[in-house]
N, C-alpha and C positions, 0 to 999 in steps of 0.2 A: 812600477810602470808609469810613464808620463803619457797621458792620452793625447792623441792628435785628432782634432775635431774636423769633421767634414764640413763642406759649405752649408749643408742643410742644418747641421748642428750649430754652426756659427750664427745662422739666421735666428735660431731659437735663443741663443745666448744674447744676441743683440736685443731681442724683444724683452728679455728679463732685465738686461742692463738699462734699457730705456726707461723702464718703470723706476728702477733705483734712482736714476738721474733726476727724473721728474719729482720724485718724493723728496729727495735732498733739496732740490730747488724750492719746493713748497715749504719745507721745514725751516730752511735758512731764512726765508722771508718772515715766517711766523715767530721765530726765536727772538723775542723782545723782552725788555724789562717787565717783570711781573708775571710772565708766562711760566708755568711749571714744566719740568721735564716730563712729567706724566701727561700733561696736555699734549706735548709733542708726540709722545708715544701713541696716544689714542688717535691723533690726527694721522700719523703714519700708517697705522693699521687700517683705518678707514680708506685712505687713499690707495693702499696696496690692494686691498680686497676689491675696491671699486674698479681697479684696472685689471682684475682677473688673476692677480697673483696671490701669494701667501707670504706672510712675514717669516723669512727663513730662520731668524734667530729664536723665535718663540718656541720654547721647550727644548732647544738644542742643548743637549747634555744638562738639561734642567734649568736653562736660563729663563728667568721669569718675564723679561720684557719682549716687546716687538722689535725694538731697535736698541742701540746702545747710545747713551747720552753721557758723555764724559766731560766734566767741568773742571777747568783750571788745572789743578795738579793731578787730576785723574788722567791716566795715560790711555786706557782702553777699558771696555766692559762696564762702564758706569750704568747702573740700573736706574731706569726712570722712576721718579718718585714725586712727592708733593713739594720738593725744593723749588723755589722760585728763582728765575734768572734775575741777575742784577747788572746794572750798567758797569762796565769794566770787566765782566766775566768773558772768558772764551769757552766755547762749547763745541766739542767734537761730536758730530752726528754720524753714526755708523749704521748703514742700512743694507740689509740683505733681503733678496726676494727670490722665491721659488715660483717659476712660471711653468706649469706642466712638469716636465722632467728636468728642467735646467735652472741654474742659479746665476744671479748677479750680485755683486758686492762692491760697495764703494763707501767712502767716508770723506767728510770735509769738516774743517774747524772754522767756526764763525765767531765774529766779534759781537758782543751784546752792547750796543751803543758805542761810546768812545772808549777805546782801550789805550793802555800805555804804549809808548813808542817801542819799548822792548818787546812787549807782547805782539805788537803788529809786525815787528821784524821776525819773531818766531814763526808766525803764521806764513809770512812771505817766504822765508827760507824753507820751511817744511813743504809748502806747495811746490816751490821750484826744485826741491830735491826729488819729489815725485816726478816732475817733468824730466829731470836729468836721468832718473832710472828708466823711465819709459823710452826716452831717446836712445838709451843704451841697449834696449831689448830688440836687437837686430837679428834677423834670420842668418844663421851661420855663426853667430857669436856664442858666448857662453853665459850661463846664468850668473856667474860671478861678476860679469861686466855690469849688470844691473846693481848688484850689491855695492860694488866699488864706487860707481858713479854717485849713488845716494850718500854714502859715507863721506866721500871726498867733498861734496858740496856742503853738507851739514857742518863738518868739522872745520872747513875753511872759513865758515861764518861764525865760529865760536860756540856752537851748540853741540849736544851729544846725541848719539843714536842709541835707541833702546835695543838691547840684546835679547831680552827675555821673550819678545814676541816678534814674529816674522810674517812675511807674506806667504802665499800658498797658491798651488794650482786650484782651479775651480772648473766645474762643468756640470756633471750629473750628480755631484755631491758638493756641499759647501766648501769642504776642505779636501783637496786631493794633492798628490805629489805634483811638483816638488815643493819643498819649503824654500822660501826666498828671503834670506837674511838681508838686512839693510846695511850690512857691513861686510868687509872681507876683501881679498885681493881679486883683481880682474883676471880674465882668462882661466877661470877655474869652474868646475862643475859641468853639468850636462850641456850639450850643444843645443842651442835654441833652434827649433824647427817649425816650419809652417804648420799651423793648426794647434800649436800649444796655446792654452788659455791660462793666464796668470793674474792673480790679484796682488798687485804691488802696493805696499802700504807702509811708507816710512812713519815712524813714531819718534818724535824729536823732543828732547828736553832742554830746558834752559841750563840746568845744572848737571848733576850726576846722571848717568844712564841707568843706574840701579833703580829697581822698582820694588814695591811691597804689595802683597795681596791682602786686602782687608778681611775682616771676619766673615763677611757674607760669601766668601769664596770666589767672588767674581771681580770686584772693583780693584783695579790695579792703579796705584798711585806712585808718584815719584818718591824715592826714599827721602829726599830733602824737602819735599812738599813745594818745590818750585814748579813753574808752569810746564805743561806739555801740550803738543799739538799732533794731529793725526790727519793725514790725507791718503786717499786710496782710490785707485781705479782698477777695474777689470779690463785686461787687454788681450788681444790675440796677436800672436806672431804671424806675420804675413810676408811674402817674398819682397814686397816693396816697402816694408817698414811696419812698425807696430800700429795696430788699430785699437783705439779706445772704444770699448763696448758700453761704457757707462757715462756717456756724455750726450 
């Protein structure tokens, strides 16, 4: 079952999404050379609690961090640690918040100082592929329209789309139906209806789309250890077009 959220529920989801967006903005500014990913994790927890929410990832299926901090070749689920950021790194910040009974989820990849031209292109293409996916999330369309728009944009720019991880529905649970692949044909899958809430999250690699899970059971890295980027928004399907809830 894919939930259709009421106007009251959407208000609650907007409130959760607003906290997510504010925290990502704060972390993006703080992510500088010499700062550790653990520093950012502690900062995120303090900010989320101060705003009345709770870090949605903490303890989720045993996950140890408050947020995910994925560096360079790490695709998703990087665990915060004592590792220091260095100029030239790219860092994906994935933040989830539970506010009362509702969840928000978003991610952004940021540059640490000056990065290579190719890394900058990767970030730009991944962000624009998310924009393309959101633009395709039209009332009356189909879920596959989102997937196809993302894949087409990414691959037309010479990068690859991760298959092992996908977007998801979100609302009263962090992960709900439906799954939202970032690849596949258009005009397939469930019809998009007013009140659906979706977390759309392209994960894009410079090289192969294949990934490997490290021994910690969480950290997913590119198989060829080349760079990866990740952008995500929680959106609602509305009659007049998609509404971004995490900005």
